[in-house]
C-alpha positions, 0 to 999 in steps of 0.5 A, a space after each residue: 852745506 845739504 842736510 846729508 854729507 856725501 858720505 852718509 848719503 853712500 852708507 844710507 844709500 848701502 843699507 837701503 840698496 840691501 832692503 830693498 832686495 829683501 823686498 821692503 822700499 824704506 825711506 829713512 826717518 828723522 825723529 826726536 830722540 828727547 832733549 838734553 840741556 844742549 837742545 833737542 836730540 834726532 834720530 835715524 830708522 827705517 821706516 815703511 810708512 808715511 803718514 799724513 802729520 810726514 815731509 818727504 824729502 829726496 835729499 841726494 837720492 835718499 829718500 828722507 821723512 820727518 814728522 812737519 811739526 819738526 820741520 824747522 829743525 831739521 833745516 839745521 841739521 848735518 848727517 854724517 857718517 864717521 868711522 874711524 879708531 873709536 867708532 863707526 856709525 851715523 851723527 846728527 848735528 845742528 849747523 844753526 845757530 851753533 855752527 856745527 860746534 854743539 854735541 850731538 844725542 846720534 850714537 856711533 852705533 848702525 
């Protein structure tokens, strides 16, 4: 199982292509957005800067960056995109030890 589902890759690719048309070459940053009773909460944001503490990978054609200190946690994440009657947006869930059954902190906003 990859870090990004096909559906999420398609949506991210569309966003990055739109930004590229505006002259912006961006990457998708995965970052720690807090901790709750279920564990760490991760979020996504677009960014054009890569620091010396970052790791950059390409997954399904999507440039992803994250801090080196998050390397172990990132390996257990799955980024997906949902679009249903409730909401639409990216979700990030831990598919490691909990088998993906735990809660996540990503919102249903784009």
